[in-house]
C-alpha positions as CSV (number, residue, x, y, z in Angstrom):
1,M,0.0,0.0,0.0
2,A,2.8,2.4,0.9
3,D,4.5,1.8,-2.5
4,A,1.2,2.4,-4.3
5,R,0.7,5.6,-2.3
6,S,4.3,6.8,-3.0
7,A,3.8,6.1,-6.7
8,R,0.6,8.1,-6.7
9,V,2.2,11.0,-4.8
10,R,5.1,11.0,-7.3
11,E,2.6,11.0,-10.2
12,I,0.7,13.9,-8.7
13,T,3.9,15.9,-8.1
14,E,5.3,15.2,-11.6
15,A,2.0,16.5,-13.1
16,H,2.7,19.9,-11.5
17,L,6.3,20.3,-12.5
18,G,5.5,22.8,-15.2
19,L,4.1,25.3,-12.8
20,R,6.0,28.1,-11.2
21,G,6.2,27.4,-7.5
22,P,4.5,24.0,-7.7
23,L,4.7,23.1,-4.0
24,L,1.3,24.5,-2.8
25,P,-0.6,23.1,-5.8
26,V,1.1,19.7,-5.3
27,L,0.2,19.6,-1.6
28,H,-3.4,20.6,-2.3
29,A,-3.7,17.9,-5.0
30,V,-2.2,15.2,-2.7
31,N,-4.4,16.3,0.2
32,D,-7.5,16.4,-2.0
33,Q,-6.9,13.2,-3.9
34,L,-5.5,11.1,-1.0
35,G,-7.3,12.6,1.9
36,H,-4.3,13.7,3.9
37,I,-0.5,14.1,3.6
38,E,1.6,11.4,5.3
39,P,5.2,11.8,6.3
40,G,6.3,9.5,3.5
41,D,4.4,11.8,1.0
42,V,6.5,14.7,2.2
43,A,9.8,12.9,1.3
44,V,8.4,12.0,-2.2
45,V,7.3,15.5,-2.9
46,A,10.7,16.9,-1.8
47,D,12.5,14.4,-4.0
48,V,10.5,15.2,-7.1
49,L,10.7,18.9,-6.6
50,N,14.3,18.8,-5.5
51,V,13.7,20.8,-2.3
52,A,14.5,20.0,1.3
53,V,12.2,17.7,3.2
54,A,12.1,20.3,5.9
55,E,10.7,22.9,3.5
56,V,7.8,20.6,2.4
57,H,7.2,19.6,6.1
58,G,7.2,23.3,7.1
59,V,4.5,24.2,4.5
60,V,2.4,21.1,5.4
61,T,2.4,22.0,9.1
62,F,2.0,25.8,8.6
63,Y,-1.2,25.7,6.7
64,T,-4.3,24.3,8.5
65,D,-5.9,23.2,5.2
66,F,-3.4,20.4,4.9
67,R,-4.3,17.2,6.9
68,T,-1.6,14.9,8.3
69,A,-4.1,12.3,9.3
70,P,-7.4,11.1,7.7
71,S,-10.4,13.4,8.5
72,G,-13.7,12.2,9.8
73,R,-16.6,11.3,7.6
74,S,-18.0,14.8,8.2
75,T,-16.1,18.0,8.8
76,V,-17.4,20.8,11.0
77,R,-15.6,24.2,10.6
78,I,-16.5,26.9,13.1
79,C,-15.6,30.5,12.2
80,R,-13.6,32.2,15.0
81,A,-13.1,35.6,13.3
82,E,-13.9,38.8,15.0
83,A,-17.4,39.3,13.6
84,C,-18.4,35.8,14.6
85,Q,-16.7,36.2,18.0
86,S,-18.8,39.3,18.7
87,V,-22.0,37.3,18.4
88,G,-21.0,34.1,20.3
89,A,-18.6,32.1,18.3
90,E,-16.3,31.4,21.3
91,A,-19.1,29.9,23.3
92,L,-20.2,27.9,20.3
93,A,-16.7,26.6,19.8
94,A,-16.5,25.6,23.5
95,H,-19.8,23.9,23.2
96,A,-18.7,22.0,20.1
97,R,-15.4,20.9,21.7
98,D,-17.4,19.7,24.8
99,S,-20.1,18.0,22.8
100,L,-17.7,16.2,20.5
101,G,-15.0,15.5,23.0
102,V,-12.3,16.7,20.7
103,G,-10.3,19.9,20.1
104,F,-9.8,21.8,16.9
105,G,-8.0,19.7,14.3
106,E,-9.1,16.5,15.9
107,T,-11.5,13.7,14.9
108,T,-13.9,11.9,17.1
109,G,-12.9,8.4,18.2
110,D,-15.4,6.8,15.9
111,G,-14.0,8.7,12.9
112,G,-17.4,10.4,12.4
113,V,-16.6,14.1,12.8
114,T,-13.5,16.3,12.4
115,L,-13.7,19.7,14.2
116,D,-11.8,22.5,12.6
117,E,-11.6,26.3,13.2
118,V,-11.5,28.8,10.4
119,F,-10.9,32.5,10.6
120,C,-13.5,33.7,8.2
121,L,-16.2,32.0,6.2
122,G,-17.4,35.3,4.6
123,N,-20.8,35.1,6.2
124,C,-20.1,37.9,8.7
125,A,-23.6,39.3,8.8
126,L,-25.0,36.0,9.8
127,G,-22.6,34.9,12.5
128,P,-21.7,32.8,14.2
129,S,-21.1,30.8,11.1
130,V,-20.4,27.1,10.7
131,Q,-19.6,25.1,7.6
132,V,-20.6,21.4,7.7
133,D,-19.3,19.2,4.9
134,G,-19.0,22.3,2.7
135,V,-22.5,23.7,3.5
136,L,-22.5,27.1,5.1
137,R,-24.8,27.8,8.0
138,G,-25.4,31.1,9.7
139,R,-26.7,32.2,13.1
140,V,-25.8,28.9,14.7
141,T,-26.6,28.5,18.3
142,P,-25.4,25.7,20.6
143,D,-28.9,24.1,20.2
144,R,-28.8,24.4,16.5
145,L,-25.3,23.0,16.4
146,D,-26.6,20.0,18.4
147,A,-29.3,19.5,15.8
148,I,-26.8,19.7,13.0
149,L,-24.5,17.2,14.7
150,G,-27.4,14.9,15.4
151,D,-28.1,14.8,11.7
152,L,-24.6,13.6,11.0
């Protein structure tokens, strides 16, 4: 399996070699197509792009959009930007962490839900905002979040 994954990462990386600054597009493609970026993937990308493993690792760990472990079947992203904070996002975030029993960037033990934070969903007038599996929801209260989680 690791050899097949490495071959796929190499293929993805090579497909982006013609781009200027291909590292970010490569990492997005690996993350999107394979679900997350494993440590072995970092070494393959570094080899193909002829850059240091530390450089690739630094980019993967800097940007929160890149996953280093598989995500849950559903992803809940809570906006924590100022506009949402002013209307209760911090309390909503605390409720979500307590309800799910995980912190931001973590997945529930059953693999059902990954909880993420984001610092703007562009829905400022309807905060606090939450994105669940790509669907944006506004004016989310703790009770409404419980209903949303119950539907998952």
